[in-house]
DSSP file (Angstrom, degrees, kcal/mol; ACC not computed):
  #  RESIDUE AA STRUCTURE BP1 BP2  ACC     N-H-->O    O-->H-N    N-H-->O    O-->H-N    TCO  KAPPA ALPHA  PHI   PSI    X-CA   Y-CA   Z-CA
    1    1 A M    >         0   0    0      0, 0.0     3,-0.8     0, 0.0     0, 0.0   0.000 360.0 360.0 360.0 -37.7    4.8   17.8  -58.0
    2    2 A R  T 3   +     0   0    0      1,-0.2     4,-0.4     2,-0.1     0, 0.0   0.642 360.0  60.9 -77.3 -13.1    6.4   16.3  -54.9
    3    3 A L  T 3> S+     0   0    0      1,-0.2     4,-2.3     2,-0.1    -1,-0.2   0.605  82.1  84.8 -88.6 -11.7    7.2   19.7  -53.5
    4    4 A I  H <> S+     0   0    0     -3,-0.8     4,-3.1     1,-0.2     5,-0.3   0.929  88.2  49.0 -55.1 -49.8    3.4   20.7  -53.3
    5    5 A P  H  > S+     0   0    0      0, 0.0     4,-1.7     0, 0.0    -1,-0.2   0.889 114.0  47.7 -67.7 -30.5    2.7   19.0  -49.9
    6    6 A F  H  > S+     0   0    0     -4,-0.4     4,-1.8     2,-0.2    -2,-0.2   0.870 112.3  48.7 -74.1 -34.2    5.8   20.7  -48.4
    7    7 A I  H  X S+     0   0    0     -4,-2.3     4,-2.4     2,-0.2     5,-0.2   0.931 112.7  48.1 -70.2 -46.5    4.8   24.1  -49.8
    8    8 A L  H  X S+     0   0    0     -4,-3.1     4,-2.3     1,-0.2    -2,-0.2   0.867 111.9  50.1 -65.0 -35.5    1.2   23.7  -48.5
    9    9 A L  H  X S+     0   0    0     -4,-1.7     4,-1.6    -5,-0.3    -1,-0.2   0.885 110.3  49.0 -69.0 -39.6    2.6   22.6  -45.1
   10   10 A A  H  < S+     0   0    0     -4,-1.8    -2,-0.2     2,-0.2    -1,-0.2   0.887 114.1  47.5 -69.3 -38.2    4.9   25.7  -45.0
   11   11 A L  H  < S+     0   0    0     -4,-2.4     4,-0.3     1,-0.2    -2,-0.2   0.886 117.9  41.2 -70.7 -38.0    1.9   28.0  -46.0
   12   12 A C  H >X S+     0   0    0     -4,-2.3     4,-2.1    -5,-0.2     3,-0.5   0.640  89.9  88.0 -85.7 -15.2   -0.4   26.5  -43.4
   13   13 A S  H 3X S+     0   0    0     -4,-1.6     4,-2.1     1,-0.2    -1,-0.2   0.831  86.4  52.4 -54.1 -38.6    2.1   26.2  -40.5
   14   14 A P  H 3> S+     0   0    0      0, 0.0     4,-2.0     0, 0.0    -1,-0.2   0.882 109.7  50.2 -65.9 -33.7    1.4   29.7  -39.2
   15   15 A L  H <> S+     0   0    0     -3,-0.5     4,-1.5    -4,-0.3    -2,-0.2   0.910 110.5  50.9 -68.1 -39.0   -2.4   28.8  -39.2
   16   16 A L  H  X S+     0   0    0     -4,-2.1     4,-0.7     1,-0.2    -1,-0.2   0.884 110.6  47.5 -65.3 -38.3   -1.6   25.6  -37.3
   17   17 A L  H >< S+     0   0    0     -4,-2.1     3,-0.6     1,-0.2     4,-0.4   0.858 107.6  56.6 -70.3 -35.3    0.5   27.4  -34.6
   18   18 A T  H >< S+     0   0    0     -4,-2.0     3,-0.9     1,-0.2    -1,-0.2   0.835 101.8  56.9 -64.7 -32.6   -2.3   30.0  -34.2
   19   19 A A  H 3< S+     0   0    0     -4,-1.5    -1,-0.2     1,-0.2    -2,-0.2   0.743 102.3  56.3 -69.5 -21.9   -4.8   27.2  -33.4
   20   20 A C  T << S+     0   0    0     -4,-0.7    -1,-0.2    -3,-0.6    -2,-0.2   0.557  78.7 120.4 -87.8  -6.7   -2.5   26.0  -30.5
   21   21 A K  S <  S-     0   0    0     -3,-0.9     2,-0.4    -4,-0.4    -3,-0.0  -0.214  75.1-105.4 -54.1 145.7   -2.5   29.4  -28.8
   22   22 A H        -     0   0    0      2,-0.0     2,-0.4     1,-0.0    -1,-0.1  -0.610  33.9-145.3 -72.6 130.2   -3.9   29.3  -25.3
   23   23 A S        -     0   0    0     -2,-0.4    -1,-0.0     1,-0.1    -3,-0.0  -0.759   9.4-154.5 -97.7 139.7   -7.3   30.8  -25.2
   24   24 A T  S    S+     0   0    0     -2,-0.4     2,-0.4     2,-0.1    -1,-0.1   0.629  75.2  83.3 -88.8 -13.8   -8.4   32.8  -22.1
   25   25 A T  S    S-     0   0    0     -3,-0.0    -2,-0.1     1,-0.0     0, 0.0  -0.735  77.2-134.1 -89.2 140.3  -12.0   32.1  -22.8
   26   26 A Q        -     0   0    0     -2,-0.4     3,-0.1     1,-0.0    -2,-0.1  -0.692  21.0-119.2 -89.2 136.7  -13.6   28.8  -21.6
   27   27 A P        -     0   0    0      0, 0.0     3,-0.0     0, 0.0    -1,-0.0  -0.496  41.9 -91.9 -71.1 151.5  -15.8   26.9  -24.0
   28   28 A P        -     0   0    0      0, 0.0     2,-0.5     0, 0.0     0, 0.0  -0.322  41.8-114.7 -59.9 141.9  -19.3   26.4  -22.9
   29   29 A K        -     0   0    0     -3,-0.1     2,-0.5     2,-0.0    -3,-0.0  -0.677  29.7-166.8 -79.6 124.9  -19.9   23.1  -20.9
   30   30 A I        -     0   0    0     -2,-0.5     2,-0.8     2,-0.1     0, 0.0  -0.975   7.4-153.6-115.6 123.3  -22.1   20.8  -22.7
   31   31 A Y        +     0   0    0     -2,-0.5     2,-0.4     2,-0.0    -2,-0.0  -0.852  30.1 153.8 -99.0 105.9  -23.5   17.9  -20.7
   32   32 A T        -     0   0    0     -2,-0.8     2,-0.9     0, 0.0    -2,-0.1  -0.970  46.5-122.4-130.9 153.7  -24.3   15.0  -22.9
   33   33 A L        -     0   0    0     -2,-0.4     2,-0.1     4,-0.1    -2,-0.0  -0.814  38.7-166.6 -91.2 101.2  -24.4   11.3  -22.2
   34   34 A D    >>  -     0   0    0     -2,-0.9     4,-1.9     1,-0.1     3,-0.5  -0.271  36.0 -93.4 -84.3 175.7  -22.0    9.8  -24.7
   35   35 A K  H 3> S+     0   0    0      1,-0.3     4,-2.3     2,-0.2     5,-0.2   0.853 123.0  52.1 -58.3 -38.8  -21.6    6.2  -25.7
   36   36 A S  H 3> S+     0   0    0      1,-0.2     4,-2.8     2,-0.2    -1,-0.3   0.855 108.1  52.6 -69.4 -28.9  -18.9    5.4  -23.2
   37   37 A S  H <> S+     0   0    0     -3,-0.5     4,-2.8     2,-0.2     5,-0.2   0.903 107.3  51.3 -71.1 -37.0  -21.0    6.8  -20.4
   38   38 A K  H  X S+     0   0    0     -4,-1.9     4,-2.5     2,-0.2     5,-0.2   0.942 113.4  46.2 -63.4 -44.1  -24.0    4.7  -21.3
   39   39 A I  H  X S+     0   0    0     -4,-2.3     4,-2.5     1,-0.2     5,-0.2   0.944 114.0  46.7 -64.0 -46.0  -21.7    1.6  -21.3
   40   40 A S  H  X S+     0   0    0     -4,-2.8     4,-2.2     1,-0.2    -1,-0.2   0.925 113.8  48.5 -60.6 -43.4  -20.1    2.5  -18.0
   41   41 A S  H  X S+     0   0    0     -4,-2.8     4,-1.9     2,-0.2    -1,-0.2   0.889 113.0  48.0 -62.6 -41.0  -23.5    3.3  -16.4
   42   42 A Y  H  X S+     0   0    0     -4,-2.5     4,-2.2    -5,-0.2    -1,-0.2   0.892 110.5  50.6 -68.2 -40.8  -24.9    0.0  -17.7
   43   43 A A  H  X S+     0   0    0     -4,-2.5     4,-1.9    -5,-0.2    -2,-0.2   0.864 111.0  49.6 -69.8 -35.2  -22.0   -2.0  -16.5
   44   44 A A  H  X S+     0   0    0     -4,-2.2     4,-2.5    -5,-0.2    -2,-0.2   0.846 108.9  53.5 -66.3 -34.3  -22.3   -0.4  -13.0
   45   45 A A  H  X S+     0   0    0     -4,-1.9     4,-2.2     2,-0.2    -2,-0.2   0.878 110.4  45.5 -68.6 -37.3  -26.0   -1.2  -13.0
   46   46 A I  H  X S+     0   0    0     -4,-2.2     4,-2.2     2,-0.2     5,-0.2   0.906 112.5  51.5 -70.0 -38.4  -25.3   -4.8  -13.7
   47   47 A K  H  X S+     0   0    0     -4,-1.9     4,-2.5     2,-0.2    -2,-0.2   0.917 111.2  47.3 -61.9 -44.0  -22.6   -4.9  -11.1
   48   48 A T  H  X S+     0   0    0     -4,-2.5     4,-2.1     2,-0.2    -2,-0.2   0.933 111.2  51.9 -63.9 -45.8  -24.9   -3.4   -8.5
   49   49 A A  H  < S+     0   0    0     -4,-2.2     4,-0.4     1,-0.2    52,-0.3   0.884 114.3  42.2 -53.7 -43.4  -27.7   -5.8   -9.3
   50   50 A V  H >< S+     0   0    0     -4,-2.2     3,-1.3     1,-0.2     4,-0.4   0.889 110.4  55.3 -75.9 -39.5  -25.4   -8.8   -9.0
   51   51 A E  H >< S+     0   0    0     -4,-2.5     3,-1.0     1,-0.3    -2,-0.2   0.841  99.8  62.6 -62.3 -33.6  -23.7   -7.5   -5.8
   52   52 A M  T 3< S+     0   0    0     -4,-2.1    -1,-0.3     1,-0.2    -2,-0.2   0.761 107.9  42.9 -62.4 -21.5  -27.0   -7.2   -4.1
   53   53 A Q  T <  S+     0   0    0     -3,-1.3     2,-0.7    -4,-0.4    -1,-0.2   0.453  89.9 100.5-101.1  -3.1  -27.5  -10.9   -4.5
   54   54 A M    <   -     0   0    0     -3,-1.0     2,-0.4    -4,-0.4    39,-0.1  -0.758  60.5-157.2 -91.5 114.4  -23.9  -11.9   -3.5
   55   55 A F        -     0   0    0     -2,-0.7     4,-0.1     1,-0.2    41,-0.1  -0.762  66.0  -4.0 -94.7 137.5  -24.0  -13.1    0.1
   56   56 A E    >   +     0   0    0     -2,-0.4     3,-1.5     1,-0.1    -1,-0.2   0.918  68.1 174.2  48.8  59.3  -20.9  -13.0    2.3
   57   57 A P  G >  S+     0   0    0      0, 0.0     3,-1.5     0, 0.0    -1,-0.1   0.761  70.7  69.5 -66.5 -21.6  -18.5  -11.9   -0.4
   58   58 A E  G >  S+     0   0    0      1,-0.3     3,-1.2     2,-0.2    -2,-0.1   0.699  84.0  71.2 -66.0 -17.5  -15.7  -11.6    2.2
   59   59 A A  G <  S+     0   0    0     -3,-1.5    -1,-0.3     1,-0.2    -3,-0.1   0.635 101.2  45.8 -70.8 -11.6  -15.6  -15.4    2.4
   60   60 A Y  G X  S+     0   0    0     -3,-1.5     3,-2.3    -4,-0.2    -1,-0.2   0.158  78.4 148.5-115.7  20.6  -14.1  -15.4   -1.1
   61   61 A A  T <  S+     0   0    0     -3,-1.2     3,-0.1     1,-0.3    -3,-0.1  -0.287  71.5  20.1 -60.7 137.2  -11.5  -12.7   -0.5
   62   62 A G  T 3  S+     0   0    0      1,-0.3    -1,-0.3    60,-0.0     2,-0.2   0.319 105.0 105.7  91.0 -12.1   -8.4  -13.4   -2.7
   63   63 A K    <   -     0   0    0     -3,-2.3     2,-0.3    22,-0.0    -1,-0.3  -0.573  51.6-157.7-106.5 168.0  -10.3  -15.7   -5.1
   64   64 A M        +     0   0    0     -2,-0.2    22,-2.5    58,-0.1     2,-0.3  -0.986  11.8 176.3-145.8 147.5  -11.4  -15.1   -8.6
   65   65 A C  E     -AB  85 121A   0     56,-1.8    56,-3.7    -2,-0.3     2,-0.5  -0.970  17.1-148.9-153.4 138.4  -14.1  -16.5  -11.0
   66   66 A T  E     -AB  84 120A   0     18,-2.5    17,-3.3    -2,-0.3    18,-1.1  -0.963  16.5-173.8-112.0 126.3  -15.2  -15.5  -14.5
   67   67 A V  E     -AB  82 119A   0     52,-2.6    52,-2.9    -2,-0.5     2,-0.5  -0.988  15.1-144.2-120.1 126.7  -18.8  -16.1  -15.4
   68   68 A R  E     -AB  81 118A   0     13,-2.9    13,-2.3    -2,-0.5     2,-0.4  -0.805  18.3-163.8 -87.2 123.5  -20.2  -15.5  -18.9
   69   69 A I  E     -AB  80 117A   0     48,-3.2    48,-1.8    -2,-0.5     2,-0.4  -0.821  12.0-162.9-109.4 149.5  -23.6  -14.1  -19.0
   70   70 A S  E     +AB  79 116A   0      9,-2.4     8,-3.4    -2,-0.4     9,-1.5  -0.999  21.9 177.6-124.1 125.5  -26.0  -14.1  -22.0
   71   71 A I  E     -A   77   0A   0     44,-1.5     6,-0.2    -2,-0.4     2,-0.2  -0.910  26.6-123.6-131.3 157.2  -28.9  -11.6  -21.6
   72   72 A Q    >   -     0   0    0      4,-2.5     3,-2.0    -2,-0.3    33,-0.2  -0.423  41.8 -97.6 -87.9 167.1  -31.8  -10.4  -23.7
   73   73 A R  T 3  S+     0   0    0      1,-0.3    32,-2.0    -2,-0.2    -1,-0.1   0.831 125.1  54.8 -59.1 -32.2  -32.3   -6.7  -24.5
   74   74 A D  T 3  S-     0   0    0     30,-0.2    -1,-0.3     2,-0.1     3,-0.1   0.373 124.6-101.5 -84.7   7.0  -34.8   -6.4  -21.6
   75   75 A G  S <  S+     0   0    0     -3,-2.0    27,-0.4     1,-0.3     2,-0.2   0.349  71.0 149.5  92.5  -5.5  -32.2   -7.8  -19.1
   76   76 A T        -     0   0    0      1,-0.1    -4,-2.5    25,-0.1     2,-0.4  -0.443  48.9-121.4 -65.1 132.9  -33.5  -11.2  -18.9
   77   77 A L  E     +A   71   0A   0     -6,-0.2    -6,-0.3    -2,-0.2     3,-0.1  -0.608  29.5 178.7 -79.4 122.7  -30.8  -13.7  -18.2
   78   78 A N  E     -     0   0A   0     -8,-3.4     2,-0.3    -2,-0.4    -7,-0.2   0.864  68.4 -17.1 -84.7 -44.3  -30.5  -16.5  -20.8
   79   79 A S  E     -A   70   0A   0     -9,-1.5    -9,-2.4     2,-0.0    -1,-0.3  -0.991  45.9-158.7-161.5 154.3  -27.5  -18.3  -19.3
   80   80 A A  E     +A   69   0A   0     -2,-0.3     2,-0.4   -11,-0.2   -11,-0.2  -0.935  22.3 179.1-141.6 117.6  -24.7  -17.9  -16.8
   81   81 A I  E     -A   68   0A   0    -13,-2.3   -13,-2.9    -2,-0.3     2,-0.4  -0.982  28.2-125.9-130.3 126.9  -21.7  -20.2  -17.2
   82   82 A A  E     -A   67   0A   0     -2,-0.4   -15,-0.3   -15,-0.2     3,-0.1  -0.555  22.1-175.7 -73.0 126.1  -18.6  -20.4  -15.1
   83   83 A E  E     -     0   0A   0    -17,-3.3     2,-0.2    -2,-0.4   -16,-0.2   0.587  60.0 -44.0 -95.9 -15.2  -15.5  -20.1  -17.4
   84   84 A G  E    S+A   66   0A   0    -18,-1.1   -18,-2.5     2,-0.1    -1,-0.4  -0.802  82.5  80.2 159.3 155.4  -12.9  -20.6  -14.7
   85   85 A G  E    S-A   65   0A   0     -2,-0.2   -20,-0.3   -20,-0.2   -22,-0.0  -0.772  82.2  -2.0 123.3-168.1  -11.7  -19.8  -11.2
   86   86 A D     >  -     0   0    0    -22,-2.5     4,-2.9    -2,-0.3     5,-0.2  -0.382  60.1-142.2 -63.0 125.0  -12.5  -20.9   -7.7
   87   87 A P  H  > S+     0   0    0      0, 0.0     4,-2.3     0, 0.0     5,-0.2   0.916  99.1  47.0 -57.8 -45.8  -15.4  -23.5   -7.8
   88   88 A K  H  > S+     0   0    0      1,-0.2     4,-2.0     2,-0.2     5,-0.1   0.900 114.3  47.0 -67.2 -38.3  -17.1  -22.2   -4.6
   89   89 A L  H  > S+     0   0    0      2,-0.2     4,-3.2     1,-0.2     5,-0.2   0.895 111.3  52.3 -62.9 -43.8  -16.9  -18.6   -5.8
   90   90 A C  H  X S+     0   0    0     -4,-2.9     4,-2.1     1,-0.2    -2,-0.2   0.890 109.0  49.6 -61.3 -38.6  -18.2  -19.6   -9.2
   91   91 A K  H  X S+     0   0    0     -4,-2.3     4,-1.8    -5,-0.2    -1,-0.2   0.917 113.8  45.7 -63.5 -44.2  -21.2  -21.3   -7.7
   92   92 A A  H  X S+     0   0    0     -4,-2.0     4,-2.6     2,-0.2    -2,-0.2   0.893 113.6  49.4 -62.8 -41.9  -21.9  -18.3   -5.5
   93   93 A A  H  X S+     0   0    0     -4,-3.2     4,-2.5     1,-0.2    -2,-0.2   0.876 109.8  50.0 -70.8 -34.6  -21.5  -15.9   -8.5
   94   94 A I  H  X S+     0   0    0     -4,-2.1     4,-2.6    -5,-0.2    -1,-0.2   0.893 111.7  49.8 -70.5 -38.0  -23.8  -17.9  -10.8
   95   95 A S  H  X S+     0   0    0     -4,-1.8     4,-2.3    -5,-0.2    -2,-0.2   0.948 112.0  47.4 -62.3 -48.4  -26.4  -17.9   -8.0
   96   96 A A  H  X S+     0   0    0     -4,-2.6     4,-1.2     1,-0.2    -2,-0.2   0.907 113.9  46.7 -63.5 -39.9  -26.1  -14.2   -7.6
   97   97 A V  H >< S+     0   0    0     -4,-2.5     3,-0.6     1,-0.2    -1,-0.2   0.935 111.4  53.1 -65.3 -46.2  -26.3  -13.6  -11.4
   98   98 A T  H 3< S+     0   0    0     -4,-2.6    -1,-0.2     1,-0.2    -2,-0.2   0.875 115.7  38.1 -55.9 -43.4  -29.3  -15.9  -11.6
   99   99 A H  H 3< S+     0   0    0     -4,-2.3    -1,-0.2    -5,-0.2    -2,-0.2   0.583  93.4 107.7 -87.0 -11.1  -31.2  -14.0   -8.8
  100  100 A A  S << S-     0   0    0     -4,-1.2     2,-1.0    -3,-0.6   -23,-0.2  -0.354  70.7-130.2 -72.9 149.3  -30.1  -10.5   -9.9
  101  101 A K        -     0   0    0    -52,-0.3    -1,-0.1   -25,-0.1   -25,-0.1  -0.834  28.9-160.7 -96.1  90.0  -32.7   -8.2  -11.5
  102  102 A I        -     0   0    0     -2,-1.0   -56,-0.1   -27,-0.4     3,-0.1  -0.634  15.9-128.5 -74.2 125.1  -30.5   -7.1  -14.5
  103  103 A P        -     0   0    0      0, 0.0   -28,-0.1     0, 0.0    -1,-0.1  -0.332  28.8 -91.6 -74.8 160.5  -32.0   -3.9  -15.9
  104  104 A P        -     0   0    0      0, 0.0   -30,-0.2     0, 0.0   -31,-0.1  -0.358  48.8 -99.6 -66.2 153.5  -32.7   -3.5  -19.6
  105  105 A A        -     0   0    0    -32,-2.0     3,-0.0   -33,-0.2     4,-0.0  -0.466  26.6-126.8 -71.5 146.3  -29.9   -2.1  -21.7
  106  106 A P  S    S-     0   0    0      0, 0.0     2,-0.3     0, 0.0    -1,-0.1   0.774  83.6  -5.8 -72.9 -24.3  -30.4    1.7  -22.4
  107  107 A D  S  > S-     0   0    0      1,-0.1     4,-2.0   -34,-0.0     5,-0.1  -0.953  77.0 -93.2-158.7 175.4  -30.0    1.1  -26.2
  108  108 A E  H  > S+     0   0    0     -2,-0.3     4,-2.5     1,-0.2     5,-0.2   0.910 118.2  52.0 -62.9 -45.9  -29.3   -1.4  -28.9
  109  109 A N  H  > S+     0   0    0      1,-0.2     4,-1.1     2,-0.2    -1,-0.2   0.877 110.6  48.0 -60.5 -37.7  -25.5   -0.7  -29.1
  110  110 A T  H  > S+     0   0    0      1,-0.2     4,-1.8     2,-0.2     3,-0.5   0.912 110.6  51.5 -68.8 -41.5  -25.0   -1.1  -25.4
  111  111 A W  H  X S+     0   0    0     -4,-2.0     4,-1.9     1,-0.2    -2,-0.2   0.878 102.2  60.0 -61.7 -38.9  -26.9   -4.3  -25.4
  112  112 A Q  H  < S+     0   0    0     -4,-2.5     4,-0.2     1,-0.2    -1,-0.2   0.854 107.9  47.5 -57.2 -34.8  -24.8   -5.6  -28.3
  113  113 A I  H  < S+     0   0    0     -4,-1.1     3,-0.3    -3,-0.5    -1,-0.2   0.884 121.4  33.1 -70.9 -42.1  -21.7   -5.2  -26.0
  114  114 A F  H >< S+     0   0    0     -4,-1.8     3,-0.6     1,-0.2    -2,-0.2   0.477  88.9  94.7 -98.1  -1.3  -23.3   -6.9  -23.0
  115  115 A K  T 3< S+     0   0    0     -4,-1.9   -44,-1.5     1,-0.3     2,-0.2   0.724 107.2  14.8 -66.1 -21.8  -25.5   -9.5  -24.6
  116  116 A D  E 3  S+B   70   0A   0     -3,-0.3    -1,-0.3    -4,-0.2   -46,-0.2  -0.686  95.4 147.6-149.9  86.1  -22.7  -12.2  -24.3
  117  117 A A  E <   -B   69   0A   0    -48,-1.8   -48,-3.2    -3,-0.6     2,-0.3  -0.921  45.1-120.9-131.5 148.8  -20.1  -10.8  -21.8
  118  118 A P  E     -B   68   0A   0      0, 0.0     2,-0.5     0, 0.0   -50,-0.3  -0.666  20.7-155.4 -84.3 146.0  -17.8  -12.2  -19.2
  119  119 A L  E     -B   67   0A   0    -52,-2.9   -52,-2.6    -2,-0.3     2,-0.6  -0.986   6.5-150.1-118.4 122.5  -18.1  -11.0  -15.6
  120  120 A D  E     -B   66   0A   0     -2,-0.5     2,-0.6   -54,-0.2   -54,-0.2  -0.844   8.2-158.8 -95.5 121.4  -15.0  -11.2  -13.4
  121  121 A F  E     +B   65   0A   0    -56,-3.7   -56,-1.8    -2,-0.6   -28,-0.1  -0.892  24.7 156.7-104.5 123.2  -15.7  -11.8   -9.7
  122  122 A R              0   0    0     -2,-0.6   -58,-0.1   -58,-0.2   -61,-0.1  -0.620 360.0 360.0-139.8  77.3  -12.9  -10.7   -7.3
  123  123 A P              0   0    0      0, 0.0   -62,-0.2     0, 0.0   -59,-0.1   0.540 360.0 360.0 -67.2 360.0  -14.5  -10.1   -3.9
């Protein structure tokens, strides 16, 4: 009974090796927006919306602040709370988040990831 897995492996190994052969034909390219692309795109949209409201970011070079945001599915900001970092940058970051027009999440799953998320500011 214990030899059956080894026998099956021995019988299937030529098939496994055949599957590893380099194919000269290219698979068709399929362009789909997968889950990670939606998440990355939404993160970039939030970043852009907030950066547009951040004035004189060069004044905070070398500093860091983490702001936790809570948003509704439609992008409406519930809260923005500084969790740590440079106090002046945190104040500017909260102001930028508060004034930003955060877009609605593209779907429920993406919103679940961002509905209560930390934003790290490192201008």
